[in-house]
MIMI-393475 format. One line per 2 residues: their letters; for each residue z, y, x of N, C-alpha, C, CB. Coordinates in Angstrom, 1 decimal. Glycine has a CB too. Layout:
<rs>
A) Z:Y:X:Z:Y:X:Z:Y:X:Z:Y:X; ...
</rs>
This chain:
<rs>
MK) 0.0:-1.2:0.9:0.1:0.2:0.0:0.1:1.4:0.9:1.5:0.3:-1.0; -0.9:2.1:0.4:-1.0:3.6:1.1:0.4:4.5:0.9:-2.2:4.4:0.3
IG) 0.9:5.1:1.9:2.1:5.9:1.6:1.8:7.1:0.8:2.8:6.3:2.7; 2.4:7.4:-0.3:2.1:8.5:-1.2:3.4:8.6:-2.1:0.8:8.1:-2.2
PG) 3.4:9.6:-3.1:2.4:10.3:-3.4:1.9:11.7:-2.9:2.6:10.4:-4.4; 2.9:12.0:-1.9:2.7:13.3:-1.2:1.4:13.4:-0.5:3.8:13.7:-0.3
LF) 1.2:14.5:0.3:0.0:14.8:1.0:0.3:14.9:2.5:-0.6:16.2:0.5; -0.7:14.4:3.1:-0.7:14.3:4.5:-1.9:15.4:5.0:-0.8:12.7:5.1
VP) -1.6:16.3:5.9:-2.8:17.3:6.3:-2.8:17.2:7.8:-2.5:18.8:5.7; -3.9:16.5:8.3:-4.1:16.4:9.7:-4.7:17.5:10.2:-4.8:15.3:10.1
VV) -4.4:18.3:11.1:-5.1:19.5:11.6:-5.9:19.2:13.0:-4.0:20.6:11.8; -7.0:19.3:13.1:-7.8:18.8:14.2:-8.7:20.0:14.9:-8.8:17.6:13.7
GP) -9.2:20.0:16.0:-10.1:21.0:16.4:-10.0:21.0:18.0:-9.7:22.4:15.7; -11.0:21.5:18.7:-10.8:21.5:19.9:-9.8:22.4:20.6:-12.0:21.7:20.4
SG) -9.5:22.1:21.7:-8.3:22.6:22.6:-8.9:24.1:22.8:-8.0:21.7:24.2; -8.2:25.1:22.4:-8.7:26.6:22.5:-9.1:27.2:21.3:-9.7:26.7:23.4
AG) -9.1:26.3:20.3:-9.6:26.8:19.0:-8.6:27.8:18.1:-10.0:25.5:18.2; -7.3:27.6:18.8:-6.3:28.3:17.9:-5.5:27.6:17.0:-6.8:29.2:17.2
KD) -5.4:26.0:16.9:-4.7:25.4:16.0:-3.3:25.7:16.0:-4.9:24.1:16.1; -2.6:25.9:17.1:-1.2:26.2:17.0:-1.0:27.6:16.5:-0.6:26.0:18.5
SV) -1.7:28.5:16.7:-1.6:30.0:16.2:-1.8:30.0:14.8:-2.7:31.1:16.9; -2.9:29.3:14.2:-3.0:29.2:12.9:-1.9:28.5:12.1:-4.2:28.7:12.7
MN) -1.4:27.6:12.7:-0.3:26.8:12.0:0.9:27.5:11.9:0.1:25.5:12.7; 1.2:28.2:13.2:2.5:29.2:13.2:2.3:30.3:12.2:2.8:29.9:14.7
YA) 1.2:30.9:12.0:1.0:31.7:10.9:1.3:31.1:9.4:-0.3:32.2:11.1; 0.7:30.0:9.4:0.9:29.3:8.0:2.4:29.0:7.8:0.0:27.8:7.8
RG) 3.1:28.5:8.9:4.6:28.1:8.9:5.4:29.4:8.4:5.2:27.6:10.5; 5.0:30.6:9.0:5.8:31.8:8.4:5.5:32.1:7.2:5.7:33.0:9.0
AI) 4.2:31.9:6.7:3.6:32.2:5.2:4.3:31.4:4.2:2.1:31.9:5.1; 4.6:30.1:4.5:5.0:29.2:3.3:6.4:28.5:3.7:3.7:27.8:3.0
AT) 7.3:29.5:4.5:8.6:29.0:4.9:9.3:28.7:3.7:9.3:29.8:5.7; 9.2:29.3:2.6:10.2:29.2:1.4:9.8:27.9:0.7:10.1:30.5:0.3
DH) 8.6:27.2:0.8:8.3:26.1:0.1:8.9:25.0:0.9:6.8:26.0:-0.1; 9.8:24.2:0.5:10.7:23.3:1.4:9.9:22.1:1.1:12.3:23.2:1.1
QV) 9.0:21.9:0.3:8.3:20.7:0.1:7.1:20.6:1.3:7.5:20.7:-1.5; 7.0:21.5:2.0:6.0:21.6:3.2:6.6:21.5:4.5:5.3:22.9:3.2
VF) 6.3:20.5:5.2:6.9:20.1:6.6:5.8:20.2:7.6:7.5:18.5:6.5; 6.0:20.9:8.7:5.2:20.9:9.8:5.7:20.0:10.8:5.2:22.2:10.4
AR) 5.1:18.8:10.9:5.5:17.6:11.8:5.6:18.2:13.4:4.2:16.3:11.7; 6.8:17.9:14.0:7.0:18.2:15.4:6.5:17.0:16.2:8.7:18.6:15.8
RV) 5.6:17.3:17.2:5.1:16.1:18.0:6.0:15.8:19.3:3.6:16.4:18.5; 5.7:14.6:19.6:6.4:14.0:20.6:5.4:13.9:21.7:6.9:12.7:20.3
IT) 5.5:14.6:22.8:4.5:14.4:23.9:5.1:14.1:25.3:3.7:15.7:24.1; 4.4:13.5:26.0:4.6:13.1:27.4:4.3:14.2:28.5:3.8:11.9:27.6
RP) 4.8:15.5:28.0:4.4:16.8:28.9:5.5:17.8:28.5:2.7:17.3:28.6; 6.0:18.3:29.8:7.1:19.3:29.5:6.7:20.5:28.8:7.7:19.8:30.7
VS) 7.6:21.1:28.1:7.4:22.2:27.2:7.1:23.6:28.3:9.0:22.4:26.0; 6.2:24.4:28.0:5.8:25.5:28.7:5.9:26.7:27.7:4.4:25.4:29.4
PD) 6.0:28.0:28.2:6.1:29.1:27.4:4.7:29.4:26.5:6.4:30.3:28.3; 3.6:29.0:27.0:2.3:29.2:26.5:2.0:28.0:25.8:1.2:29.6:27.5
DE) 2.8:26.9:25.4:2.5:25.9:24.9:3.2:25.5:23.5:2.6:25.1:25.8; 2.8:24.7:22.7:3.4:24.5:21.5:4.8:23.8:21.7:2.5:23.6:20.6
DH) 5.8:24.2:20.8:7.0:23.7:20.8:7.1:22.2:20.5:7.8:24.5:19.9; 7.5:21.3:21.2:7.3:19.9:21.0:8.6:19.2:21.7:5.8:19.3:21.5
DT) 8.9:18.0:21.3:9.7:17.2:22.0:9.1:16.4:23.3:10.3:16.3:21.1; 9.8:16.5:24.3:9.3:15.7:25.7:10.0:14.5:25.8:9.6:16.5:27.0
LS) 9.1:13.6:26.3:9.6:12.3:26.8:8.9:11.9:28.0:9.5:11.2:25.6; 9.5:10.9:28.8:8.8:10.3:29.8:7.8:9.3:29.3:9.8:9.7:30.8
ED) 7.2:8.9:30.0:6.0:7.8:29.3:7.0:6.4:29.1:4.5:7.3:30.5; 7.9:6.2:30.0:8.9:4.9:29.7:9.4:5.2:28.4:10.1:4.6:30.8
EF) 10.1:6.3:28.1:10.8:6.5:26.8:9.9:6.5:25.7:11.5:7.7:26.8; 8.6:7.3:25.9:7.5:7.2:24.7:7.2:5.8:24.4:6.1:8.0:25.1
FA) 6.9:5.0:25.4:6.5:3.5:25.2:7.5:2.6:24.6:6.2:2.7:26.4; 8.8:3.0:25.0:9.9:2.3:24.2:9.9:2.6:22.8:11.3:2.6:24.8
LE) 9.8:4.0:22.3:9.9:4.4:21.0:8.6:3.9:20.3:10.0:5.8:20.9; 7.5:3.8:21.0:6.2:3.3:20.4:6.4:1.8:20.0:4.9:3.4:21.5
DR) 7.0:1.1:21.0:7.2:-0.3:20.8:8.2:-0.6:19.6:7.8:-0.9:22.1; 9.1:0.2:19.4:10.1:-0.1:18.3:9.3:0.6:16.9:11.7:0.7:18.6
GA) 8.4:1.0:16.9:7.8:1.5:15.8:8.1:2.8:15.3:7.9:0.7:14.9; 8.6:3.6:16.2:9.1:4.9:15.8:8.2:6.1:15.5:9.8:5.4:16.9
FA) 6.9:5.7:15.6:5.8:6.8:15.2:5.0:6.4:14.2:4.9:7.1:16.3; 4.9:7.3:13.2:3.9:7.1:12.2:2.4:7.1:12.7:4.1:8.1:11.2
LS) 2.3:8.0:13.6:0.9:7.9:14.3:1.1:8.3:15.9:-0.1:9.0:13.5; 0.4:7.6:16.7:0.5:8.1:18.1:-0.9:7.7:18.8:1.7:7.5:18.8
WT) -1.2:8.5:19.9:-2.5:8.3:20.3:-2.4:8.8:21.9:-3.5:9.2:19.5; -3.4:8.7:22.6:-3.5:9.2:24.1:-4.6:10.1:24.2:-3.7:8.1:25.1
SH) -4.5:11.3:24.9:-5.4:12.3:25.1:-5.4:12.9:26.4:-5.3:13.2:24.0; -6.4:13.0:27.2:-6.3:13.7:28.3:-5.1:13.3:29.3:-6.3:15.1:28.0
GL) -4.8:12.0:29.4:-3.8:11.4:30.2:-2.3:11.6:29.6:-3.9:12.0:31.7; -2.3:12.3:28.3:-0.8:12.4:27.9:-0.7:11.7:26.5:-0.3:14.0:27.7
HY) 0.5:11.2:26.3:0.8:10.5:24.9:1.3:11.3:24.0:1.7:9.3:25.1; 0.9:11.2:22.8:1.3:11.9:21.7:2.0:11.0:20.6:0.3:12.7:21.2
GI) 2.8:11.5:19.7:3.3:10.8:18.7:4.1:11.7:17.6:4.3:9.8:19.3; 3.8:11.2:16.3:4.4:11.8:15.1:5.4:11.1:14.7:3.5:12.0:14.1
PN) 6.8:11.6:14.6:7.8:10.4:14.2:7.8:10.0:12.7:9.3:10.8:14.5; 8.1:8.9:12.4:8.1:8.2:11.1:8.7:9.0:10.2:8.7:7.0:11.1
AI) 9.6:10.0:10.4:10.3:10.7:9.3:9.5:11.3:8.3:11.2:11.8:9.9; 8.1:11.6:8.9:7.2:12.2:7.9:6.8:11.3:6.8:5.9:12.8:8.5
ND) 7.0:10.0:6.9:6.6:8.9:5.8:7.5:9.3:4.6:6.9:7.3:6.2; 8.7:9.7:5.0:9.7:9.9:3.6:9.4:11.1:3.0:11.3:10.0:4.0
VI) 9.0:12.2:3.7:8.6:13.3:3.1:7.4:13.1:2.1:8.3:14.2:4.2; 6.4:12.4:2.6:5.2:12.1:1.7:5.7:11.0:0.7:3.9:11.6:2.5
RD) 6.5:10.2:0.9:7.0:9.4:-0.2:7.7:10.2:-1.5:8.0:8.3:0.4; 8.3:11.2:-1.0:9.1:12.1:-1.9:8.1:13.2:-2.5:10.4:12.8:-1.1
GG) 7.0:12.9:-2.4:6.0:14.0:-2.9:5.7:15.2:-2.1:6.5:14.5:-4.2; 6.2:15.1:-0.9:6.0:16.5:-0.1:4.6:16.5:0.8:7.3:16.7:1.0
TV) 4.6:17.5:1.5:3.3:17.9:2.3:3.7:17.9:3.7:2.8:19.5:1.9; 3.0:17.0:4.4:3.2:17.0:5.8:2.0:17.5:6.5:3.5:15.6:6.2
IA) 2.1:18.6:7.4:1.0:19.1:8.3:1.3:18.7:9.8:0.9:20.6:8.1; 0.2:18.1:10.4:0.4:17.7:11.7:-0.8:17.9:12.5:0.8:16.3:11.7
NI) -0.8:18.4:13.7:-1.7:18.6:14.7:-1.9:17.3:15.1:-1.4:19.5:15.7; -3.2:16.5:15.0:-3.3:15.3:15.6:-4.6:15.2:16.2:-3.1:14.2:14.6
SR) -4.7:14.0:16.9:-6.2:13.9:17.6:-7.2:13.4:16.4:-6.3:12.6:19.0; -8.5:14.1:16.7:-9.7:13.5:15.7:-9.7:12.2:15.7:-11.1:13.9:16.0
GS) -9.4:11.5:16.8:-9.3:10.0:16.7:-8.5:9.3:15.8:-8.9:9.6:17.8; -7.6:9.7:15.6:-6.6:9.3:14.6:-6.7:9.6:13.1:-5.3:9.8:15.1
ID) -7.8:10.4:12.7:-8.1:10.7:11.3:-8.2:9.2:10.7:-9.4:11.6:11.1; -9.1:8.3:11.0:-9.4:7.0:10.3:-8.0:6.5:10.1:-10.5:5.9:11.1
EA) -7.1:6.5:11.0:-5.8:5.7:10.8:-5.0:6.4:9.7:-4.9:5.7:12.2; -5.0:7.8:9.8:-4.4:8.6:8.9:-4.7:8.2:7.5:-4.8:10.1:9.1
TQ) -6.1:8.1:7.2:-6.8:7.9:5.8:-6.5:6.5:5.5:-8.5:8.3:5.7; -6.2:5.6:6.3:-6.0:4.2:6.0:-4.4:4.0:5.7:-6.5:3.4:7.1
RY) -3.6:4.9:6.3:-2.1:4.8:5.9:-1.7:5.6:4.8:-1.3:5.0:6.9; -2.1:6.7:4.5:-1.6:7.7:3.7:-2.7:7.9:2.2:-1.6:9.2:4.6
AN) -2.1:7.9:1.0:-2.9:7.9:-0.1:-3.5:9.2:-0.4:-2.2:7.6:-1.2; -3.2:10.4:0.2:-3.6:11.6:0.0:-3.7:12.5:1.1:-2.9:12.0:-0.8
VV) -5.0:12.5:1.7:-5.2:13.1:3.1:-6.3:14.2:3.0:-5.7:12.0:4.1; -5.9:15.3:3.4:-6.8:16.5:3.5:-7.0:17.0:5.0:-6.2:17.7:2.6
PI) -8.0:16.5:5.7:-8.1:17.0:7.0:-8.6:18.5:7.2:-9.0:16.0:7.7; -8.0:19.1:8.1:-8.6:20.8:8.3:-8.9:20.7:9.8:-7.3:22.2:8.0
LI) -10.2:21.2:9.9:-10.8:21.4:11.1:-10.8:22.8:11.6:-12.1:20.9:11.1; -10.0:23.2:12.7:-10.2:24.6:13.0:-11.1:24.5:14.2:-8.8:25.5:13.4
TV) -12.0:25.6:14.3:-12.9:25.6:15.2:-13.4:27.2:15.7:-14.1:24.6:14.6; -14.1:27.2:16.6:-14.6:28.5:17.0:-16.0:28.3:17.6:-13.7:29.1:17.9
PR) -16.9:29.3:17.7:-18.2:29.2:18.2:-18.0:28.9:19.9:-19.2:30.7:17.8; -18.9:28.3:20.4:-18.9:27.8:21.6:-18.5:28.9:22.7:-20.3:27.2:21.8
DI) -19.2:30.1:22.7:-18.9:31.0:23.5:-17.5:31.6:23.6:-19.8:32.0:23.3; -16.9:31.5:22.4:-15.5:32.0:22.2:-14.6:31.0:22.8:-15.1:32.4:20.7
LA) -14.9:29.7:22.5:-14.1:28.6:22.9:-14.0:28.6:24.5:-14.7:27.4:22.5; -15.1:28.7:25.1:-15.3:29.0:26.6:-14.5:30.0:27.2:-16.7:29.3:27.0
QR) -14.4:31.1:26.6:-13.9:32.3:27.1:-12.3:31.9:26.9:-14.4:33.8:26.1; -11.8:31.4:25.8:-10.4:31.0:25.6:-10.0:30.2:26.6:-10.1:30.3:24.4
LA) -10.8:28.9:26.8:-10.4:27.9:27.7:-10.2:28.5:29.0:-11.3:26.9:27.7; -11.3:29.3:29.5:-11.2:30.1:30.9:-10.2:30.9:31.1:-12.2:31.0:31.2
AR) -9.7:31.5:30.0:-8.5:32.4:30.1:-7.2:31.9:30.2:-8.5:33.1:29.1; -7.2:30.4:29.9:-5.8:29.9:30.1:-5.7:29.4:31.6:-5.5:28.7:29.1
GR) -6.7:29.4:32.2:-6.6:29.1:33.6:-6.1:27.8:33.8:-5.7:29.9:34.3; -6.0:26.8:33.1:-5.6:25.4:33.2:-6.6:24.4:33.8:-5.4:24.9:31.9
ES) -7.8:24.8:33.6:-8.9:23.7:34.0:-10.1:24.3:34.8:-9.5:23.1:32.7; -10.8:23.4:35.5:-11.9:23.8:36.4:-12.9:24.0:35.4:-12.4:22.7:37.7
AS) -14.0:24.7:35.9:-15.3:25.0:35.3:-15.9:23.7:34.7:-16.3:25.5:36.3; -15.9:22.6:35.5:-16.4:21.4:35.0:-15.4:20.5:33.8:-16.7:20.5:36.4
QI) -14.4:20.8:33.9:-13.3:20.4:33.0:-13.6:21.1:31.6:-11.8:20.8:33.7; -13.8:22.4:31.8:-14.1:23.3:30.5:-15.4:22.8:29.8:-14.3:24.9:30.9
EA) -16.4:22.7:30.8:-17.7:22.2:30.3:-17.4:20.9:29.5:-18.9:22.0:31.6; -16.7:19.9:30.0:-16.6:18.6:29.5:-15.8:18.7:28.1:-15.9:17.6:30.5
RL) -14.9:19.8:28.0:-14.3:20.0:26.6:-15.2:20.4:25.6:-13.3:20.9:26.6; -16.1:21.6:26.2:-17.2:22.1:25.3:-18.1:21.1:24.7:-18.0:23.0:25.9
SR) -18.4:20.1:25.7:-19.4:19.0:25.3:-18.9:18.2:24.3:-19.8:18.2:26.4; -17.4:17.6:24.5:-16.9:16.9:23.6:-16.8:17.7:22.1:-15.7:16.4:24.2
SA) -16.6:18.8:21.9:-16.4:19.4:20.9:-17.6:19.8:20.2:-15.7:20.4:21.2; -18.9:19.6:20.8:-20.2:20.0:20.1:-20.5:19.8:18.8:-21.3:19.4:20.7
NI) -20.2:18.5:18.4:-20.4:17.7:17.1:-19.3:17.5:16.4:-20.9:16.6:17.3; -18.2:18.3:16.5:-17.0:17.7:15.9:-17.0:17.8:14.4:-15.8:18.4:16.3
GA) -17.7:18.7:13.8:-17.8:18.6:12.3:-18.4:17.4:11.8:-18.5:19.8:11.8; -19.2:16.7:12.5:-19.9:15.4:12.2:-18.7:14.2:12.5:-21.4:15.1:13.2
IV) -18.0:14.3:13.4:-17.0:13.4:13.8:-15.6:13.3:12.8:-16.6:13.7:15.2; -15.4:14.6:12.2:-14.4:14.5:11.3:-15.0:14.9:9.8:-13.3:15.4:11.8
PE) -15.5:13.9:9.2:-16.2:14.1:7.8:-15.2:14.5:6.9:-17.0:12.8:7.2; -15.6:15.1:5.8:-14.8:15.7:4.6:-13.6:16.2:4.8:-14.6:14.7:3.6
CR) -13.8:17.2:6.0:-12.7:18.0:6.4:-12.9:19.3:5.8:-12.6:18.1:7.8; -12.0:20.1:5.4:-12.0:21.5:5.3:-11.9:22.2:6.5:-11.0:22.0:4.6
MI) -13.0:23.1:6.7:-13.4:23.8:8.2:-12.8:25.3:8.0:-15.3:23.7:8.6; -12.2:25.6:9.1:-11.8:27.0:9.2:-12.3:27.4:10.4:-10.4:27.3:9.2
EN) -13.1:28.4:10.5:-13.7:29.3:11.8:-12.7:30.2:12.2:-15.1:30.2:11.5; -12.0:30.1:13.3:-11.0:31.0:13.7:-11.6:32.1:14.9:-9.7:30.2:14.2
SG) -12.6:32.7:14.5:-13.1:33.6:15.4:-12.9:35.2:15.0:-14.5:33.3:15.6; -12.0:35.3:13.8:-11.7:36.6:13.3:-10.2:36.9:13.8:-11.8:36.7:11.7
TI) -9.6:37.6:13.0:-8.1:37.6:13.3:-7.3:36.5:12.9:-7.4:38.7:12.6; -6.0:36.4:13.4:-5.3:35.3:13.1:-4.9:35.2:11.6:-4.1:35.2:13.9
EQ) -4.9:36.5:11.1:-4.4:36.7:9.5:-5.4:36.0:8.8:-4.2:38.4:8.9; -6.7:36.3:9.1:-7.6:35.7:8.3:-7.9:34.2:8.2:-8.7:36.1:8.6
AG) -7.7:33.6:9.5:-7.7:32.1:9.7:-6.3:31.6:8.9:-7.7:31.7:11.6; -5.3:32.2:9.2:-4.0:31.7:8.7:-4.0:31.8:7.1:-2.7:32.5:9.3
EE) -4.6:32.8:6.5:-4.5:32.9:5.1:-5.4:31.8:4.6:-4.9:34.4:4.5; -6.5:31.7:5.0:-7.5:30.4:4.6:-6.7:29.2:4.8:-9.0:30.3:5.6
FV) -6.0:28.9:5.8:-5.3:27.8:6.1:-4.3:27.6:4.9:-4.5:27.9:7.6; -3.5:28.6:4.7:-2.5:28.6:3.7:-3.0:28.5:2.3:-1.8:29.8:3.9
QI) -4.1:28.9:2.0:-4.7:28.5:0.7:-5.3:27.2:0.5:-5.8:29.5:0.4; -5.7:26.7:1.7:-6.1:25.1:1.6:-4.7:24.3:1.3:-6.8:24.5:3.2
IK) -3.8:24.8:2.0:-2.5:23.8:1.8:-2.1:24.0:0.4:-1.2:24.2:2.7; -2.0:25.2:-0.1:-1.5:25.4:-1.6:-2.2:24.7:-2.5:-1.5:26.9:-2.1
EA) -3.6:24.8:-2.6:-4.4:24.2:-3.4:-4.4:22.6:-3.2:-5.6:24.8:-3.2; -4.3:22.0:-1.9:-4.1:20.6:-1.9:-2.8:20.1:-2.3:-4.3:20.0:-0.7
AR) -1.7:20.8:-2.0:-0.3:20.5:-2.4:-0.3:20.5:-4.0:0.8:21.6:-1.8; -0.9:21.6:-4.4:-0.8:21.7:-6.1:-1.5:20.4:-6.6:-1.7:23.1:-6.9
IS) -2.6:20.0:-6.2:-3.3:18.7:-6.8:-2.5:17.6:-6.5:-4.6:18.4:-6.2; -1.9:17.5:-5.4:-1.1:16.2:-5.0:0.3:16.2:-5.9:-0.7:16.2:-3.2
RF) 0.8:17.4:-6.2:2.1:17.5:-6.9:1.7:17.2:-8.4:2.9:19.0:-6.8; 0.5:17.7:-9.0:0.1:17.6:-10.2:0.0:16.1:-10.5:-1.1:18.5:-10.3
AL) -0.4:15.2:-9.4:-0.8:13.9:-9.7:0.5:12.9:-9.9:-1.7:13.4:-8.4; 1.8:13.5:-9.5:3.0:12.7:-9.4:3.4:12.2:-10.9:4.3:13.7:-8.9
</rs>
């Protein structure tokens, strides 16, 4: 049986598209809706000031939790391990909405696990993405080019997603995100 009746909203998009910024805007805008939860990721990477707020584990700690089934979803990307704790399943069972930044490769697993899934793809034009990636200063030119190539056909890779182009202000993209969440949650709650 798929987990429901609540809603799971996986947020995907290329690194540098502004997923965290848009989600942070939405978090503030819908803070009073206690049925909406933003999942806190567990990552095998230390927290840094310019990175998302997450829980950090060593690889050994991560694998031990994964072996015990502590994650609703887990994946590996760019040499790091990511997990979404099982606590989200209780929120969804209780009819709530869970929003989580996940890997696009985990969308299929999410749709197999949850009854109501509304993926959101946050993207930007290639030239803006290249500028943002270069401004971070974390990757070489060849690594940036590899990321740009990987994101070229992301819309086709994530079918039936709601798409937000984050090339304007954060308020524009954030309000679009909030409206998608409110509409999807309303439909999900109506079905209870």
